[in-house]
C-alpha positions, 0 to 999 in steps of 0.5 A: 946444727940446723935443718935446711932445705934448699929448693933449686940446685942451680948455680946459687942454690947448689953453691949455698947448699954445699957451703951450708952442708959443712955445718948443717943438715942440708936437703936439696929439692930438685927435679933430677937426683944426683949423687954429690955436689962439687963446687969449684970455689976460689979456695979450691974444690968443695964436695958435699953429699946432701940429701936430694929429694925429687918428690915434694910428697917426701918432704918433711918440716925443716928449720929453714927453707931457702928458695933459689929457683928462677923467679918464673918458677915460684909455683914449682917452688911452692909445691915443696912448701907444704911439706917443708914448712912447719909452725916454726919454719922460716923461709928465705927467698934468694932470687933476682929482682925486687919482688921477693915477698910479692912473688911468694905472698900467695903461698905464705904469710908475708911475715914468714918470708925473708927476702935476700939479695945474692951476689955470688957469681957462679955457673952450673956446668952440669947437675951437681957441678958448679963453678963459683967465681967469687965468694960474694955476699948476701944481704937481708933486711935487719931484724930477728929473721935476718940475723938468724939467716946470717947466722946460718953462714957464720962458718963460711967465707960468704959475707952475709949481712943485714941491712936497714935499707933493703930497698936500696940493696935490691934496686942496686943489684937490679941495676947490675942485672938489667945491664946483663941483658945485653949479654943474653941478646948478643950471646957474648960474655961479660967482655962485650962491655968493653965495646963503647957502643955496648957500654952506652946501651948498658948505661941507658938500661941502668939509668932507667933502673935508677929513675924507677928505683928512686921512685920506689924509695931506693937511694941510688947514686947518679954514677951507678950506670958508670959503676955497673959498666966499670964492674963488667969491664973489670970482671972476667971477660968470659963471665956468663950471667944467668940470663945469658946461660939460660938463653944458651941452654934454651931455658926460659929466661928471667926477663920480667924480673930483670928488665920487665919489672923496670918497665912495669913499675916505671909505667906505674910512676909515669917514668919512660923506660924505652931501652928496657922495654925494647930489650925485654921485647927482643929477649921475649921474641928470641926465646919464643 
């Protein structure tokens, strides 16, 4: 049994904490305390009662720290690390975007950080209440740390695997995420992709992501824009991504990690990204 701390009990963090709690000693680091986690999974309800901490001063070292906060809250997550990280603690960053290591390098040596790409569609309906729509997967870089991370989930139906090409995995997921900005802009769930005009905008967003991702070293296929649109159209029409959910709730949005990063890195390579730039500006204006 491993001692695991999950920072951020949102949709992904809460889901993972519940599954991990079946075999490990799990602590949830949260802003607000709650009694239990209830996750409606594709296989039925999963109820867990992890330890919930709300004060970083109460944290003690664990074997693994899983950071599942929003990308814009790196500083808030870092406040927990002083208490949670001991000499042998490993830290996995499970966030959107392609800058997992860079985001936490100010707080930890880069070699202590395991970046993770997560594709687990889930929505938090209330503190401690989550709907997991699909078991999903997590991918981490190949190597001892990645193998140890995957072993944490051996008892779960979540597919956790290592990859020799993490850059491609991260940019492929970013392609999916950047297209989801149209949902946050229109405040319409995934079914909006079935409109041809909306699908065309989504393809343009992904095409820019592909161009920049290739410049960053990712191996991305020409038909990735069409794959992303097809995925949105084939999924549940009422699905709500995290960017959309954050705007609905009046919370800050991960605009930079999902669209702004494409603009920033595109500029560094001399690649024009007007559609992502427009979407990022509109979302910033909508959230201000």
